[in-house]
C-alpha positions as CSV (number, residue, x, y, z in Angstrom):
1,X,-76.3,-29.1,-12.0
2,X,-78.5,-27.8,-14.8
3,X,-77.7,-26.3,-18.1
4,X,-79.8,-25.2,-21.0
5,X,-79.4,-26.8,-24.4
6,X,-81.4,-27.3,-27.6
7,X,-81.6,-30.8,-28.9
8,X,-84.4,-32.2,-31.1
9,X,-86.1,-35.4,-30.1
10,X,-86.9,-38.2,-32.5
11,X,-90.4,-37.9,-34.0
12,X,-93.2,-38.6,-31.5
13,X,-90.7,-39.2,-28.6
14,X,-91.9,-37.8,-25.3
15,X,-89.7,-35.0,-23.8
16,X,-88.9,-37.3,-20.9
17,X,-87.1,-39.7,-23.3
18,X,-84.1,-37.3,-23.7
19,X,-81.6,-37.0,-20.9
20,X,-79.0,-34.3,-21.5
21,X,-75.5,-35.4,-20.7
22,X,-74.2,-34.0,-17.4
23,X,-71.1,-31.9,-17.5
24,X,-68.2,-33.0,-15.3
25,X,-64.9,-31.6,-14.2
26,X,-62.0,-32.5,-16.5
27,X,-59.6,-35.0,-14.9
28,X,-56.3,-33.4,-13.8
29,X,-53.6,-34.1,-16.3
30,X,-56.0,-35.0,-19.1
31,X,-55.6,-31.7,-20.8
32,X,-52.1,-30.4,-20.0
33,X,-52.0,-27.6,-22.5
34,X,-55.4,-26.2,-21.5
35,X,-54.5,-26.7,-17.8
36,X,-51.3,-24.7,-18.1
37,X,-53.1,-21.9,-20.0
38,X,-55.8,-21.9,-17.3
39,X,-53.2,-21.6,-14.6
40,X,-51.9,-18.4,-16.2
41,X,-55.5,-17.0,-16.6
42,X,-56.3,-17.9,-13.0
43,X,-53.2,-15.9,-11.8
44,X,-54.7,-12.8,-13.5
45,X,-58.1,-13.5,-12.0
46,X,-56.6,-13.8,-8.5
47,X,-54.6,-10.6,-9.0
48,X,-57.5,-8.5,-10.2
49,X,-60.5,-10.2,-8.5
50,X,-59.1,-11.9,-5.4
51,X,-62.6,-12.7,-4.0
52,X,-63.4,-14.7,-7.2
53,X,-62.7,-18.5,-7.1
54,X,-60.4,-20.0,-9.7
55,X,-61.9,-21.2,-12.9
56,X,-61.9,-24.9,-13.8
57,X,-62.1,-27.0,-17.0
58,X,-65.5,-28.8,-17.5
59,X,-66.3,-31.5,-20.0
60,X,-69.7,-31.8,-21.7
61,X,-70.2,-35.3,-23.0
62,X,-71.3,-35.7,-26.6
63,X,-75.0,-36.0,-27.3
64,X,-74.3,-38.4,-30.2
65,X,-71.8,-41.3,-30.4
66,X,-70.0,-39.7,-33.4
67,X,-69.5,-36.3,-31.7
68,X,-66.6,-35.4,-29.5
69,X,-66.8,-34.2,-25.9
70,X,-66.5,-30.4,-25.5
71,X,-64.2,-28.7,-23.0
72,X,-65.3,-25.4,-21.4
73,X,-63.8,-22.9,-19.0
74,X,-66.2,-22.7,-16.1
75,X,-66.8,-21.5,-12.6
76,X,-66.1,-24.1,-9.8
77,X,-69.9,-24.8,-9.6
78,X,-69.8,-25.9,-13.3
79,X,-71.5,-22.9,-14.9
80,X,-69.9,-21.4,-18.0
81,X,-70.8,-19.0,-20.8
82,X,-69.6,-19.1,-24.5
83,X,-68.0,-21.5,-26.8
84,X,-66.0,-24.6,-26.1
85,X,-62.3,-24.3,-26.1
86,X,-62.0,-27.8,-27.5
87,X,-63.0,-29.1,-29.9
88,X,-63.2,-26.1,-32.1
89,X,-66.5,-24.4,-32.4
90,X,-68.6,-26.5,-34.7
91,X,-70.1,-23.4,-36.3
92,X,-66.6,-22.6,-37.7
93,X,-66.3,-24.0,-41.2
94,X,-62.6,-23.2,-41.5
95,X,-61.5,-26.8,-41.0
96,X,-58.5,-25.6,-39.0
97,X,-57.0,-28.3,-36.7
98,X,-57.3,-27.9,-33.0
99,X,-54.6,-25.7,-31.5
100,X,-51.5,-27.3,-30.2
101,X,-49.5,-24.1,-30.1
102,X,-49.3,-22.9,-26.4
103,X,-50.0,-19.3,-27.6
104,X,-53.2,-20.4,-29.4
105,X,-54.3,-22.4,-26.3
106,X,-53.6,-19.5,-24.0
107,X,-55.5,-17.1,-26.2
108,X,-58.5,-19.4,-26.5
109,X,-58.6,-20.1,-22.8
110,X,-58.2,-16.5,-21.8
111,X,-61.0,-15.5,-24.2
112,X,-63.3,-18.2,-22.8
113,X,-62.4,-17.3,-19.2
114,X,-63.2,-13.7,-19.8
115,X,-66.6,-14.5,-21.3
116,X,-67.5,-16.8,-18.4
117,X,-66.4,-14.3,-15.7
118,X,-68.1,-11.4,-17.4
119,X,-71.4,-13.1,-18.0
120,X,-71.6,-15.1,-14.7
121,X,-70.4,-12.2,-12.5
122,X,-72.0,-9.4,-14.5
123,X,-68.8,-7.3,-14.5
124,X,-66.1,-6.3,-16.9
125,X,-62.9,-8.3,-16.5
126,X,-60.1,-7.7,-16.7
127,X,-59.9,-3.9,-16.5
128,X,-56.9,-1.8,-17.6
129,X,-55.4,-0.5,-14.3
130,X,-54.7,2.9,-15.8
131,X,-57.6,3.6,-18.1
132,X,-60.3,1.6,-16.3
133,X,-61.5,0.2,-19.6
134,X,-62.1,-3.5,-20.4
135,X,-59.2,-5.4,-21.8
136,X,-59.3,-8.0,-24.6
137,X,-57.1,-10.8,-25.6
138,X,-54.7,-10.0,-28.5
139,X,-52.1,-12.2,-30.0
140,X,-48.9,-10.6,-31.5
141,X,-45.5,-11.6,-30.4
142,X,-47.1,-12.8,-27.2
143,X,-50.7,-13.3,-25.9
144,X,-51.6,-10.1,-24.1
145,X,-54.4,-8.3,-22.5
146,X,-55.0,-5.3,-24.8
147,X,-56.4,-1.9,-23.8
148,X,-58.0,-0.1,-26.8
149,X,-59.0,-0.9,-30.3
150,X,-57.1,-2.3,-33.2
151,X,-56.0,1.2,-34.4
152,X,-54.5,2.3,-31.1
153,X,-54.1,1.3,-27.5
154,X,-51.5,-0.6,-25.6
155,X,-50.7,-4.0,-24.1
156,X,-51.6,-3.9,-20.5
157,X,-49.7,-7.1,-19.7
158,X,-49.1,-10.6,-21.0
159,X,-51.8,-13.0,-20.1
160,X,-50.7,-14.6,-16.8
161,X,-48.7,-11.5,-15.8
162,X,-51.4,-9.0,-15.1
163,X,-50.3,-8.6,-11.5
164,X,-47.1,-6.9,-12.7
165,X,-49.2,-4.1,-14.3
166,X,-51.2,-3.3,-11.1
167,X,-50.5,0.0,-9.5
168,X,-48.8,0.4,-6.1
169,X,-50.3,-1.4,-3.1
170,X,-52.3,-3.9,-5.2
171,X,-49.1,-5.0,-7.0
172,X,-47.1,-5.4,-3.8
173,X,-49.9,-7.4,-2.3
174,X,-50.1,-9.7,-5.3
175,X,-46.3,-10.1,-5.4
176,X,-46.3,-11.2,-1.8
177,X,-49.1,-13.7,-2.5
178,X,-47.2,-15.1,-5.4
179,X,-44.0,-15.4,-3.3
180,X,-45.9,-17.3,-0.5
181,X,-47.4,-19.6,-3.2
182,X,-43.9,-20.4,-4.5
183,X,-42.6,-21.3,-1.1
184,X,-45.4,-23.9,-0.4
185,X,-44.3,-27.5,-1.1
């Protein structure tokens, strides 16, 4: 697996002296809040893009000993696009603690998933089933996929429940798929 990164080498060190850390899949159970949020986002992905494989959590080891590992939302082959979902983006100087609130985790994972899917698949996702416009994550009373701008628009569905907003046949197909998944042991 290859990924691009910028890292300066010590003075006069040959380029071959630096070995970028290899990303790896996050161990199941290691990130329960992020895993639960990703399950909800993957339900929306399966409902709207059934041919697309589910997303996974990937860890990028730190380059330096005093830096933390970074967690990303990625395709199953390990490719991702955008900022880490944990730890907080290092370019953000707010000093805010990492999210522990499930709504914050869900919003962060949904936003990262959307960026990965859109950039890697070169398509808008998710799309409002009625207006055929791209949706965006918005947090109010709940974390929702929002159609429109901040002055207008509507909540298409809560993140994780996009299947319920699909019209007719698509919705029935997704509801049957969900029912079969619930019956499996």
